[in-house]
N, C-alpha and C positions, 0 to 999 in steps of 0.2 A: 177534733181535727186541727192539725198544726198548719199554720200559714207560713209558707216558705218565703221569707223576705228576700228581695232582690239585693244581691251584693253590689255595692257601689264601688267601681274601680277608682283607685287613686291615680291621678294624672300628674303631669309635670306642673300644671297650674295649681293643683292641690299642694304640691311640694313648695312651690314658690310662695304660696299664701301662708304657709306655716312659719315663715321667718318672723322671729320676734314674738310669736304667739304660742307655738308648741314645738318642742324638740322633735326632730325627724329621726326615726329608727331605721337602720338599714343593715342587712346581713347579706353575705354571698350565698348563692345556691348554684348547683351545677347539674342537678338531676330532678326528676319528677317527684320522687318520694320525699326528699328533703324539702323541696320547694313547697309541697303540700303542707308539711308540718310548720314550716316557717310562716307561710301565709296564714294558716289557721291560728297561729300564735299572735296575729295582729300586727305584723311588721308593716311599715309604711312602704318600703322599697326593697327590692331584691337586686343585687348586683351579680350578674353572671360574669364573674371576674376572670381575667386571664391567669389568676392564681390557680385556676383549674390545672394549669401546667404543673404546678407544684403538688397540690393536694390530691388531685385525681390521677395524674399521670406519672408523678414521681420525679419530675425534672428538677434540676437545681435552681433554675431561673424561670421566669415567665416567657422567655424569648421563643422557645421551640413551638409553642402552640400555634396552630394554623387557623385561618379564617373558617375553613370547613368544620374544624373541630369546635370552634366557638359557636358556630351556627347550630351544630348538633346539641351542644349543651343548652343553648338558649331555647331551642325548640322544646326540649324536655322540661325546662323550668316554666315556660309559658303555659304548657299544658297543666302544670300543677298549681300555678298561682292564679287565683280568681279575683283577688282584691288588690294586691300590691303592684306598684309600678315596677316594671322589669327593665333594667338598664344593662346593656351588654358592652363589654370592653372591645374596642377594636384592637386586634393583636399587633404585636411588633411587626413593622414592615409593610403594613397595609394602608398607612396614611401619612407617614412622615415626609416622604420625598415628592409626592405628586398629588395635588389637590383633586384631580380627576379620579385617580385610583382610590383616594380617600372616600370620595362620594360613592364610587362603585362598591366599595367594601361596605359602607354604611347602608346603602340601598339593599344589598344582598342580605344583610342581617335583618333589616326591617321586613323585607318581603318574605324571606324564607323561614324566619322564626316567629314573626308576629310580636316581637318585642316592641317596647314603647320609646326607647331612647338609646343612644350610644355614648360611650365615655372614651375620651382621648387624653393622653398624657402630654403635658407641655403647655407653653404659652405662646410667646411671640414667634417661636420657631415653627409652629404649626398654624399660624393665623389664617393662611390662605385655605388650608384644609377645613378648618372649623367653619370659616365663612361659607365655603362651597356647600358643606353638609347642611348648615342651618338654612341657607338660601333655598335648598331643595325641600325644606319643610320637615327636616328630621331634627328632633330635639337633641341637644348636646349637653352632657355633663363634663366639666373640666376636671383635671387632676394635676395638682401642683405639689411641690415639696419633694419628698422622696418619690421618684417615679421609677418603679422597678424595671421598666423596659430599658432604662438608661444605666443599669447597674454596672456594666463594664466601663462606662464613662466615669461614674462616681467611684467605683472600686470598693465601695463599702455600703452597708445598710444603716450607717449611723445617721443621727439627726441632721437634717438639712437646714439651711438658711439661718445659721447661728451668726454668720458674719454679715456686716451691714450691707455689702453690695448684693449678696444673694437674697437677703431679706427684702431689699428694695425691689429687686427684680420680681420676686414673688408677688409683692403688692401690686406692681405694675401689670404683671401677667393676669392677676385676678380681676383687675379693673378692665383689662383688655377683653378677657373672656365675657365679662358682663356686657361690655359695649358691643361685642359681636353677637350677643343674643343667647349665650349659654344660660340654662335655667338653674344651674347650681354648680358648685365646684368642690371636689374632694381635696382635702389638704392632709398629706401624710407625713408623719414624723417630723414636725417642726415645733419650735418653742411655743408654749401656750400663750405667751404674751403677744407674739407675732400673729398667731391665729386669731386672737381677740381683736387685734388691730385691723386685720383683713376683714373679719366678720362685720365689724362696725363701719367699715369704709365702702362696702358694696351692698347693693340692694337684693342680690340673689343669695340663696342659702349656701352656707358652707357646711360640709360634712367632714368630720375629723376622724382620723385613725392615728392615734398617738399624737394628737394636736391639742389636747386639753379640753376643758369643760365649756369653754366660751363659744365653741362652734355651734351652728344651728342644729346639728345632728351628729350622729356617730355611726360608724360602720366597722364591723369586724368580719373576719373570715369565719364562717359558721363551724368549720371543723376545729378551729382553734377555740372558739367560744364554748363548744360542747365538750372539749377535752378529748376529741378523737385523735388529734395530734398531741404528742407529749414531750417532744424534744425542743419545740419552739416556744420560748418563754420570754418575750419582750416585756418591758416595763408596762406598756399600755394595755396588755391583754388581761382581761378578767375571765377566768374559766367558770362557767355556770354549772358544768357537769364534768365528770371524769370518765367519759365513755370508753376511752382506751382500756382502762382497767376493767370496767364492767363487761365490755364485749369480749376481751380475751379470757376473762373469768368464765363467762357463759360458754364460750367455745371449749374451754378445758373441761367443764362439767358435761357438755354434750359428748365429747370424746370419751370420757370416763363411762358415761351411761351407755353408749353404743358398745364399747368393749366389754362391759360387764353384763350386757344383754338386759339392762334395766329399761332401755328404750329400743323399740316401742313396747309398752305393756299391753295387757289384754284390751284395755279401753282405747288403745291407739292403733288398732288394726281392724280389718274387715272380716 
């Protein structure tokens, strides 16, 4: 008789306590099936990213995805993840201008999806929104550096904070997010030396994407990591599989088998 051990859920406190002791692993997921597999693989945290706008819906940027769509993706992921902490992006336009709207958006995500935390892009500019959400008891993960929701302001996806002024602002913003009560902060596409400096200067974990090895953890888009996307090849991306080629090859074989009446065979019919 097998004993079914109870799965212990990773919490924001677990993530906090891993700083300086154990690296944090994080991947995105947007649906039930992938979330199940990522969770079973032992991931610490799952990000329901607004990158769903790109990889799931085919948009050029993250801007078009709506709050309702993010909630739908988050619901699906929460049903599939039994162990990992689930963090959900607040989409563009739902928190930048009005702290009350930010809180309302975060409350909807938490209530309707069952997720465990929200993520917001920015520092000083969104201070009041972050404060309002945290004061309501909702955990917040920050996001600094390349913030894709500001892509039209940046005009490029190149490395951020290479200049001294922007680097200092990033350091100040990371400390501000820590002071406000954020439990961690993502740093995207910044120099590794700067990421190291920030990681050593704050007590909350940093999670890097294109920010070097000195961060407290790493995050990648799961479709990129598994090689389901094939045209996107930034320097920081390591592909662990080449599923684009494997899946298209399998489809080609299926098409051939159907047309040649090889499928279904006698053992595959009733």
